[in-house]
PAFIRO-819866 format. One record per residue: y, x, z of N, C-alpha, C, CB in turn. Coordinates in steps of 0.001 Angstrom, whole numbers, padded with zeros to 6 digits, always signed. Glycine has a CB too. Layout:
YXZYXZYXZYXZ;...
//
This chain:
+121563+208530+061683+120871+209039+060522+120628+210520+060719+121669+208770+059230;+119486+210885+060328+119150+212316+060433+119506+213004+059133+117639+212524+060765;+120045+214179+059255+120396+214960+058065+119196+215821+057724+121687+215841+058295;+118778+215742+056476+117627+216564+056075+118145+217843+055406+116672+215769+055103;+117541+218890+055786+117892+220200+055218+116787+220629+054289+118121+221267+056329;+117165+221227+053203+116121+221669+052274+115493+222948+052797+116694+221888+050847;+114259+223072+052555+113490+224220+053035+113335+225227+051893+112091+223773+053579;+113557+226549+052113+113464+227528+051039+112050+227675+050508+113965+228861+051514;+111034+227202+051204+109662+227382+050738+109310+226390+049660+108691+227254+051885;+110072+225344+049472+109766+224344+048453+110225+224843+047099+110428+222993+048785;+109518+224483+046044+109932+224941+044723+111242+224310+044315+108864+224632+043692;+112034+225058+043571+113344+224584+043149+113225+223715+041916+114278+225754+042881;+113981+222618+041898+113953+221760+040726+114649+222452+039559+114617+220404+041027;+114253+222060+038387+114849+222649+037189+115811+221671+036581+113776+223054+036167;+116732+222212+035723+117746+221370+035103+117296+220866+033749+119048+222127+034965;+116184+221042+033358+115736+220599+032067+115572+221768+031111+116697+219590+031503;+116231+222933+031342+116069+224091+030467+115062+225028+031053+117395+224811+030244;+114568+224685+032151+113591+225556+032765+114204+226455+033796+112905+226371+031733;+115504+226437+033901+116119+227296+034908+116270+226501+036179+117489+227848+034433;+115978+227087+037249+116082+226335+038498+117538+226044+038853+115409+227102+039635;+117707+224922+039439+119047+224543+039871+119241+225098+041269+119255+222984+039837;+120463+225445+041588+120670+226037+042904+120453+224987+043994+122086+226644+043010;+119853+225346+045066+119589+224450+046193+120880+224345+046991+118393+224969+047093;+121270+223116+047236+122509+222997+048006+122291+223508+049421+123003+221533+048032;+123340+224080+049919+123276+224608+051278+123606+223513+052277+124236+225798+051449;+123532+223900+053537+123791+222899+054559+125200+222331+054447+123580+223494+055935;+126171+223065+054010+127543+222577+053880+127638+221510+052799+128497+223734+053564;+127012+221797+051636+127076+220829+050541+126311+219558+050913+126505+221441+049239;+125182+219705+051580+124400+218549+051990+125203+217710+052981+123055+218989+052610;+125860+218402+053885+126684+217713+054876+127827+216980+054187+127235+218709+055919;+128469+217615+053201+129569+216976+052475+129060+215759+051703+130242+217982+051509;+127899+215904+051092+127323+214779+050336+127023+213618+051281+126026+215218+049589;+126478+213964+052423+126176+212939+053422+127463+212278+053909+125404+213549+054610;+128491+213093+054149+129772+212550+054620+130371+211660+053543+130760+213692+054995;+130291+212077+052280+130812+211269+051173+130050+209950+051089+130708+212040+049831;+128724+210000+051266+127918+208777+051227+128286+207866+052398+126407+209116+051262;+128442+208487+053562+128837+207704+054735+130237+207129+054564+128775+208567+056000;+131130+207913+053964+132493+207440+053715+132464+206251+052750+133376+208586+053144;+131643+206348+051704+131520+205240+050752+130954+204008+051459+130616+205641+049553;+129929+204245+052283+129341+203123+053044+130376+202531+053992+128090+203589+053844;+131181+203385+054628+132227+202931+055538+133264+202099+054790+132900+204128+056227;+133620+202514+053568+134563+201744+052753+133974+200377+052406+134923+202517+051462;+132687+200349+052057+132038+199079+051748+132068+198157+052967+130584+199311+051285;+131723+198747+054125+131728+197953+055354+133139+197472+055685+131158+198771+056524;+134127+198352+055482+135514+197993+055748+135962+196872+054816+136429+199218+055591;+135611+196986+053536+135952+195932+052573+135267+194620+052949+135548+196353+051141;+134006+194709+053322+133272+193507+053723+133893+192903+054983+131778+193835+053963;+134317+193754+055909+134955+193301+057141+136281+192612+056827+135177+194485+058103;+137068+193196+055913+138344+192582+055522+138079+191234+054868+139140+193509+054555;+137072+191171+053982+136740+189913+053317+136275+188871+054324+135661+190138+052256;+135432+189289+055261+134952+188379+056305+136109+187902+057165+133888+189065+057180;+137017+188829+057494+138178+188467+058312+139043+187452+057567+139010+189728+058675;+139265+187672+056276+140062+186744+055477+139399+185366+055428+140258+187292+054052;+138094+185357+055205+137371+184081+055171+137422+183388+056526+135911+184302+054749;+137278+184183+057592+137325+183619+058946+138705+183031+059225+136978+184696+060002;+139757+183748+058845+141110+183237+059062+141339+181958+058256+142155+184302+058680;+140813+181928+057024+140942+180712+056218+140190+179553+056871+140416+180952+054787;+138991+179842+057379+138206+178800+058055+138924+178309+059303+136807+179327+058425;+139494+179252+060054+140227+178876+061275+141441+178031+060913+140666+180138+062068;+142164+178422+059849+143335+177647+059431+142927+176230+059014+144062+178357+058267;+141836+176123+058263+141338+174806+057848+140934+173983+059068+140138+174955+056881;+140247+174628+060007+139832+173920+061227+141058+173468+062023+138927+174828+062104;+142100+174325+062080+143329+173944+062791+143983+172747+062121+144317+175125+062845;+144047+172768+060774+144637+171649+060052+143845+170371+060299+144702+171954+058553;+142519+170476+060229+141675+169299+060466+141856+168789+061889+140193+169630+060207;+141908+169713+062840+142093+169328+064243+143449+168668+064434+141962+170554+065170;+144492+169232+063794+145833+168649+063918+145869+167254+063306+146883+169553+063241;+145206+167090+062155+145145+165765+061533+144443+164782+062458+144418+165832+060171;+143345+165235+063050+142600+164356+063967+143456+164010+065185+141276+165030+064419;+144187+165004+065711+145061+164745+066863+146193+163794+066485+145641+166064+067410;+146751+163972+065284+147806+163068+064831+147272+161647+064691+148393+163549+063496;+146079+161520+064122+145466+160194+063981+145196+159583+065357+144150+160285+063165;+144715+160408+066282+144462+159928+067640+145760+159509+068315+143760+161008+068471;+146820+160291+068104+148119+159927+068682+148600+158596+068107+149166+161036+068415;+148406+158405+066803+148774+157117+066194+147959+155970+066771+148582+157170+064679;+146666+156198+066944+145804+155160+067526+146228+154845+068958+144326+155603+067497;+146557+155886+069720+147006+155668+071096+148320+154893+071127+147169+157008+071825;+149232+155239+070216+150509+154517+070152+150267+153053+069811+151455+155162+069108;+149366+152795+068873+149050+151410+068514+148414+150680+069697+148106+151369+067291;+147531+151367+070410+146889+150749+071581+147919+150450+072665+145782+151669+072143;+148842+151389+072880+149903+151154+073871+150757+149960+073472+150788+152405+074029;+151120+149889+072193+151931+148782+071707+151190+147461+071894+152297+148989+070227;+149890+147463+071570+149083+146260+071744+149030+145851+073213+147666+146483+071204;+148827+146833+074094+148755+146533+075529+150098+145994+076028+148352+147798+076332;+151204+146566+075536+152523+146091+075935+152739+144660+075463+153619+147008+075377;+152364+144375+074220+152506+143020+073704+151626+142044+074482+152154+142978+072216;+150423+142481+074830+149527+141634+075626+150143+141349+076996+148142+142308+075791;+150724+142397+077603+151370+142207+078907+152566+141259+078781+151826+143569+079491;+153342+141408+077704+154484+140518+077501+154020+139081+077307+155313+140974+076294;+152951+138900+076537+152411+137551+076346+151907+136966+077662+151278+137571+075314;+151264+137790+078457+150782+137320+079762+151966+136919+080647+149931+138417+080461;+153036+137718+080601+154224+137409+081387+154839+136097+080917+155252+138549+081291;+154950+135927+079595+155487+134675+079058+154589+133497+079427+155641+134765+077530;+153277+133706+079351+152338+132654+079723+152520+132266+081186+150893+133107+079467;+152700+133263+082036+152915+132998+083462+154204+132204+083660+152970+134324+084265;+155282+132635+082968+156553+131919+083098+156430+130475+082612+157653+132645+082313;+155766+130300+081457+155592+128943+080932+154744+128090+081868+154951+128987+079544;+153725+128691+082450+152891+127945+083400+153706+127539+084620+151672+128785+083830;+154547+128465+085100+155395+128148+086254+156381+127033+085892+156161+129412+086735;+156983+127118+084701+157903+126058+084266+157174+124726+084119+158572+126440+082935;+155982+124760+083549+155198+123528+083403+154862+122930+084760+153909+123800+082618;+154471+123784+085690+154148+123285+087034+155385+122666+087675+153593+124427+087929;+156542+123335+087522+157781+122786+088080+158119+121461+087395+158952+123794+087920;+157946+121406+086081+158200+120157+085355+157273+119042+085791+158055+120377+083867;+156004+119387+086003+155044+118375+086467+155405+117882+087868+153612+118948+086462;+155847+118805+088734+156265+118380+090081+157476+117444+089994+156604+119618+090964;+158439+117795+089121+159615+116933+088951+159199+115584+088382+160661+117604+088029;+158270+115609+087419+157787+114366+086820+157095+113496+087863+156827+114665+085658;+156300+114105+088715+155617+113348+089769+156636+112749+090743+154615+114256+090528;+157644+113570+091104+158674+113058+092019+159460+111921+091368+159635+114192+092443;+159799+112096+090087+160538+111055+089370+159689+109801+089239+160971+111553+087980;+158401+109979+088992+157498+108836+088890+157432+108075+090205+156098+109294+088477;+157368+108819+091308+157349+108158+092618+158667+107416+092863+157098+109192+093746;+159773+108055+092503+161074+107401+092677+161153+106153+091810+162228+108369+092327;+160653+106264+090571+160666+105119+089666+159805+103983+090213+160175+105532+088273;+158662+104330+090763+157789+103312+091365+158493+102641+092537+156452+103940+091834;+159140+103441+093373+159858+102875+094525+161009+101988+094054+160394+104003+095444;+161738+102471+093051+162861+101687+092525+162363+100402+091883+163668+102510+091504;+161239+100502+091147+160656+099306+090514+160232+098294+091565+159450+099687+089635;+159629+098762+092620+159213+097864+093707+160435+097204+094341+158402+098638+094783;+161471+098011+094571+162702+097479+095156+163340+096440+094225+163700+098623+095444;+163336+096747+092927+163899+095826+091944+163107+094520+091915+163914+096473+090548;+161781+094634+091969+160935+093432+091991+161258+092589+093223+159427+093817+091979;+161394+093262+094366+161729+092534+095598+163100+091880+095490+161693+093478+096810;+164052+092629+094904+165410+092079+094774+165415+090875+093836+166388+093159+094255;+164693+090984+092709+164626+089862+091765+163963+088655+092427+163850+090268+090484;+162904+088893+093204+162227+087805+093912+163175+087152+094912+160966+088326+094632;+163931+087995+095639+164889+087476+096624+165988+086660+095920+165520+088645+097442;+166507+087204+094772+167537+086483+094030+166990+085159+093485+168075+087352+092878;+165747+085197+093010+165120+083979+092493+164981+082941+093598+163743+084293+091882;+164529+083412+094767+164387+082483+095900+165745+081923+096313+163718+083189+097101;+166732+082804+096364+168077+082373+096766+168636+081390+095750+169024+083587+096914;+168450+081696+094448+168943+080809+093390+168246+079443+093466+168719+081451+091995;+166948+079458+093708+166196+078206+093806+166707+077387+094991+164674+078485+093952;+166935+078042+096128+167446+077351+097314+168829+076776+097049+167492+078304+098517;+169701+077606+096373+171058+077146+096095+171037+075983+095102+171917+078302+095549;+170111+076065+094113+170012+074957+093157+169535+073677+093855+169051+075327+092003;+168610+073788+094805+168152+072628+095567+169309+072033+096363+166992+073018+096510;+170087+072957+096981+171226+072491+097758+172235+071796+096843+171891+073667+098507;+172476+072404+095652+173414+071822+094701+172899+070466+094220+173637+072773+093505;+171601+070388+093975+171005+069131+093538+171155+068069+094636+169511+069335+093174;+170951+068492+095867+171086+067555+096984+172532+067088+097102+170620+068208+098308;+173498+067943+096921+174910+067578+096996+175268+066629+095852+175804+068842+096952;+174755+067019+094647+175052+066151+093500+174450+064755+093718+174503+066778+092186;+173247+064724+094290+172640+063417+094583+173483+062664+095617+171181+063592+095098;+173970+063401+096595+174800+062774+097632+176092+062261+097030+175102+063767+098771;+176682+063079+096120+177934+062655+095485+177649+061443+094602+178570+063820+094647;+176566+061451+093916+176227+060343+093030+175981+059085+093876+174972+060687+092160;+175326+059219+094999+175074+058065+095871+176393+057520+096406+174136+058453+097044;+177320+058354+096753+178597+057892+097250+179343+057191+096139+179421+059051+097812;+179235+057732+094957+179964+057100+093846+179327+055728+093546+179946+058022+092560;+178063+055623+093680+177421+054358+093432+177825+053366+094550+175871+054536+093356;+177972+053881+095733+178365+053034+096853+179829+052612+096672+178160+053777+098212;+180596+053382+096164+182023+053088+096004+182148+052073+094843+182870+054424+095718;+181415+051966+094007+181527+051041+092893+181146+049701+093339+180688+051457+091727;
//
């Protein structure tokens, strides 16, 4: 800002009574300018303090919002981890159950084969016993006929 100095050639203002008012000298003009600048500096300082306070409040609000968002994200991540762990546990259980089922099916197949073999053996044994019984009954019938013939001859 440029400081303006009053020029002695200009007419002096009057105070209303017709008497001229004294022209301020360079010192008074400088003091007035300094006072005006000081007042402006105070206004700027007050505005700066107000802006700083508002900025700090905005930063605090942003920090709180960010912390809330981070907390929510941490909760979501924890839930996702828990879900993934449960999924892995279910997959592990599914694998174990599948392995047990496969082992059970193999045992069932082996038992079925053994049962088939035993059934075949039993059928053969029953057939053999039936044949043997039939042969023995024929022999017994033949003996009884022979005994009956002898008894008839003896009479």
